[in-house]
N, C-alpha and C positions, 0 to 999 in steps of 0.2 A: 564384494560382501557376500558371508553364508548368508543360505535362505534362510537359516532357521536364526540369524542376528537382524535381519529384515524383518520378519515377521514379527519377531518377540519388540523390537521399536519402530518401525513404520507404522504408527496408529494416526489414523487419518482424524482421529479426533483432539488428537492434541493442538492444541493453539498454537498458531504463526507466529506470535510472541511479537507482534509489530507493535503493541503497548502493553506493559504492565501494571495494574491488573488489566486483565482482557473485557472484553466489551459483556461477557458472561457473566461477568461480576459486578457490574454496575448494578446501581438500586435506586428505585425512584424516590427514595428519601433526599436525593440529590436532583431540585429541580429548577424553576424559572427564577424563584427569588433568592438560591444560592449561586445559581450563575453570575445574575447582576451583581452580589456582591463579590464575587470574586473577579470580576470585569472591571468594578471599583478600583479594586487594589493593585493591576496593573502599574507598572513603573513609565513614567510617561516619555523616558527617553530608550526605552528596551527595545528592540527592533522586534516584531511579531511576524508570526507566518500567515497568511491565508489561505482557506479551503473551500472552496464554493462547488458545491453537489448539484448535477443539475441532471435531474431523473428520468429523462426520455430518451427512448429510443425509436429509432424509423422500424427496427424488427429486432423481434426476441432471441437471441441467442440461449439455446437449452441450458448450456454447461453453468451462466453466468451467475456467480451467487451474491452479488449486489439488488438492492431495493430499486428497480428501476420500472417503467411502465412504457406501452405502444401508443405513440401518438403518428396521426398521419396528416392531423391538422395545426397549425400553429395558434390558435386561441388556447389551448392547455397551457402553452411553452409561454405564453404573453402574460396570461392571468399568473403563473408561476413568477414569471420576472417582477411585475408589481408585487408578491409578496415579498421576494427576497430583497428589493430594492427598500420596502419595509423594513427588514428584518436588519437590514444595514443602518439604516438611521436607528432605530429601537439600540444596537447594540454599542454602536457609538454615541449615543446619550450616556451611557455606563463608562465609558473607558474616558483617559485622558484625550484631550483635544488630540487629534493629527498624529495618530502613534505610527511610527516609521515601519514599513513593511519589506522584510529582507526577502519573502518568497511570495508568490501567489499560484496556488495550483487550481485548474477547473477539471472537474472531477467528472463524472456519471455511473451509468449513461453514458449520452453522448454531447459533450457541451456545444458540439459544436452543429448540433439540431438549432440553437440560437441565431435566428435569423441575422447576418453581418450586421446590419445597423441597428439591433437592438444590442448585438456584442458591444459594440462601441458605445452605447450611451450608457451600459453598466460598466464598462472600464470609465468611461467618464466621472460616475458616481463612486465608483470607488476611490477613484482618484480626489477627488472632494472630499471625502470623508477621512483619508489615511493620506500618510504622507509616503508618495511613491521618489527613489531615487532612480540614476542612471544604471544602478548598478542590482535594482531591484530584479529578480528573476522570476518572468512569468513561464508558466508551462502549462498544455492544454492536452486532452485526451481527444483521439480522434478514431472513428470507424471509416475505414476508406469507401465505404460504399454508398457513401451517401455524400462524400465531400466534394465541394464545388473550386473553380479557379476562383472565383469570387469571394469566397472565405480562405483561401490562402489568402490574399491580397488584405483583404482584413486583418486577418492576424496578425501579419508583419506592421500593417498601421498602429495597431495596437498595443505593438510592441512585446509579441510574446516571442520568448527567446528559446524555449524546447518544446516539443511535441510529442506526444508519445502516443503509437501507432497499434490499435490491436491488429495480430497478424493470425495469432495463435497457430495454426496449420495451415500450409499450402497446399497441400495434400487431400483433392477435391471429395473423394470417398470418405474422410475425416469432417470435413465441411458440412457435407450433406447431414450426415449421424449428429451433428449438434447444429443446424440449419443455421450454419454463418458461412454461404459461399460467396467468395471473393477472389479475385484473379490476381495472380501476379502483378500484370498491368496497373491494376487498381491501384497497389501498394505502390508502386514505381512512382505514376501518375502524383501523388500527395508528395512523396519524399521528394521527387523534382520540382513541383511546385513552391512545398516548402523553402527549399534552399534557394529558388528563385528569389523570393521575399526575405532572402537573411536569415530564415529560421532554419540555422545549420544543426543545432544542437539536436539530433532524431533519438528516439526509442523506440524499441519492436519490445512487444509484449509476447511469447509464445509459450505453448503449453504442451505437457506430455500426460499421458493418462486419458487419454481419451478415448471413446469409442474408436475400434478398427486402426487404431496406430500400432505402426512396428517401430522397432529402432532404426530401420532403413527410413521410413517415412520421417521419422523424427530428423533424422539426420540429414535427409533431403528438403526438408522445411528451412533447417540452421542454414545449410548452404545456400541457398537460396535467398534468404536474409543477409547472407556477410554479401552477395553480388551487390546492394546498395548501400552497404558499410555503414550500418549506423552507428552512432556514439555508442551506445549503453543496447544491452537486449536484457529484458528481465523472462527469465525459466522457470513458470509455475507450472506443478503436479496439481492438474485438477483433482476438487475435493468434491467428491457426488454424495451429497446428504439432501436427499431426495423426499424425507419426511419435513427438513423445514424449507427447500426449495422445491415448490409446487413444479414449476417449470422442467425440472430437471429429469421427474418422470415420463416425459419423455424419450429420455435415452434410455437406449438398450442395455441393460447390464449386461448381460452374456456376451458382448461385445467389449469390453473397458479388461483391460489387461490387469493382470495380480501384482505384488507387491514387487515380485524380483522383476518380472516384465517394466513393471516402472520404472527400480533402479537401473535398469541395462538403458533405458531413454533417457533417464536424467543423466547416467555416465558418458553413455554415446554424446549426447549433446555437448554437456560442458565439451567434451576432449576436440571436439569439430571447434566448438569456438575460442579455446584456449588456442588449439595448432594453430587458428589464423590471428594471433596476436594479440585477443582478450585477456584481461586480468578477471580471474574470477573474484566477484565480492561476495562475501560470507555465504550465503547458503543458495541463492538462487538467482544472484545479479552478476552481468557481465559489462566490462567497461574497456574502450581503449585507456592505452598507456598516459596520454593527456587528458583524459575526461577527470572532472573533479571528484567522481567519486573513487577515480583508482588514486587521486592523490591524498584523498581524506583515508583511506586504507592505511595506504604508505606511513602515513603521519599519524594514526591513530585516533583520528578523528569522526572516523565513520559513525554512523548513528541512525538509530531505526524507528521511524513513527509508522501510523498509521495506513501512510503512501508505499511503505517498503524501506529499503535503505535510503538514506539520505546523508548530504554532507552539509545539511542547513542544520545551525550553531542556536537556532533559536529556540526559547525556552517553552516559548508559548507559540500555540497556535490556535487561531478563532475559526471555529466551522459554520459553514452557512450552509441554508440551503435542507432539506428534509434527509435526515440520518447524518447528516456532519456530525464529526465527531471533533469537540475543543482539547486541546491541553492548555490548562490555564495553570496556576503557580501552585495553586492547592490543591489542583484534580483537575480529572478530568468529565467533559458534558458530553451528551449527545443528544441531537434534536430528533424531535417525531419523525420515526420512520415512512410513515405514509405520507404522500404528498399530501391529499385531503387535511389530514388532522393537522400536519405542518401550517398549511393555510389558514387553517380555522383557529389555530392558536396566534400566530402571529394577528389574524383581522381583529381580535379583543385585544390587539396592545400591548399583548404580552409577550417576552422571548419561549421559542418553542423547542425549550427544553425538556427530554422525556425522562432523562433518567443520567446517573454519573458517579460518579467514585470519591470521595473523599482522600488521599494521600496521607499514609501515617508514615512515622519517622522508617519503619519498617518494610513497608509497600518503595519507598522512595530506593533503600538499599537492597532489595530483591532485583529491583526493576534494573538497577546498576549492573548487577551481575549478570542476568538473564541479558540485558543488550551488548556487554562486551562479549558474553559468547556467542551470541548469533553474528555480531558483526568481525569478532576475530578470532573466532573456534576457542577462543582460551580466554582466562580472568584469573585475577591475584584477586583471588576470594579473601582473603585473610587481609591486604593490603585496603578493600574496597570495605569491608566490615568495620576496621580500623578507622576510614575514612569519615565515616558514617557514626561513630560514636558505638560501635558492636561491639560484642567478644565473638570472635568468630570461630572458635571452638563449636558451641553450640550446632550454628548453619552448616559445619561441615558435618559434625556427627551426625545431626537431626536426618540428613539427606540420603535418607537408606537406598536410594537410587543409585548415588553415585559408587556404590560398592559394586552394583551388579554390571553397571556401566564399566566399571574397571576391570573386573574379573573377567570380563566378554571381551577386553582389550580395544574399547573403543575409546578410550579415555587415558590420560596418565595424571595422577596426583601427585604433588611434591611439594610440603610445607604449605597446605592451602592454594596454590597453583594448580590449576586444572589446565591442562592442554587438550585437544580432542584432535585424533588423528587426521590427517588429511583426509584418507582413503575414505573414511566414515564421518566425513562432515555430512550428508545425506539424512542423519540422525541427529543431527542437532539441535531438533526439537526436542527432542527424549532428553538431552543434557539439560537443557533448559527448563524442561518440567522439573526436574529435580529441587528447582529453588521457587517452585511455584507453590505459595502456601494455600493456593485454593482447592488446588487439583485432590482428586481423590489419593487419599497418601499409600495405598496400597501398593508394597513393592513390585517391581516387573517378575 
């Protein structure tokens, strides 16, 4: 891709469009009482997804953009668990009894900082309040540096079926630059122990755009990951926002690659994984041909949520824990971000909803267009508008940025159908942004 186009369209400030509207557009006008009302309106027989955020880590990685805190003791974790158990009770007081659960995802932070016995007790509580089945998918995020054989056994007993392992890079130079030293052997140990306990669906997270990364070091990391044959890999671009995340100020900005180098790294990693038999999914995911993400992409059922790409078709996500985002039929909600504020709010007997967004008919329309672009690199804008009861002409005519993108050869538009060229998939966020009503409308 031309350098001029990369500099024009690879804007780090653009949202990743895991959801629309984005969290930046949430308002405090949506609070706990609104969330309660929305929970009460959930259909009793419609499956939901659960997301549970664990905000603790044993070591802080400087690149991380998620709300986490450092702890070396069990006390903060156990205090948090008491609070999240109470939140589960408060939430289920508002929902229909025994809502069926399609998916449960433990995110963080590092969910496996929860002591094994406490993890099993938490799962028992969730099963008491919600209806789990044999088909319910349980997933957990893992930091290999503090993972134990006992925890692997615990996850197997709990019924976890998918694990997402934070790798980021196998290059020790890059690891030191972001304060995340972990060996290939540590990662291989986690993979081996998980598979021993029949947790066979394994995801790896890799990053490009980190300090001191080169195309070769990115390719080397991808090749090392391939020796362990994970089912999926997510290859994310590091977003450097030190004004927002103070921990990122520890990173040497002079060692960060520029837009051109980042694009070269992304392409090289993608080529490495595709050559090894993985299917490229949307912007930044890769999956083996028999993985459910690959099937979802092939059949047009690929979706995007706050965790990234998903085959989950649930309309409802209930978020638990500090900073957790929920998607209800009426709109989005997010809990208090700081763990202390979250615990304080729950202790008063109220939900910890900090802010949210009530979806309008136009929001739903724009969200579907953006989701299809992010998932399929194409969208039948005219058909989507008609399905939502809108005239497509104003949406196509008012999207000033589309004309510039078409003139630059990024996409083709024919009779309201937008198709992004494969070689330009890495600027898909710029295409999606053309339909974001909340962004600055200044054309490129």
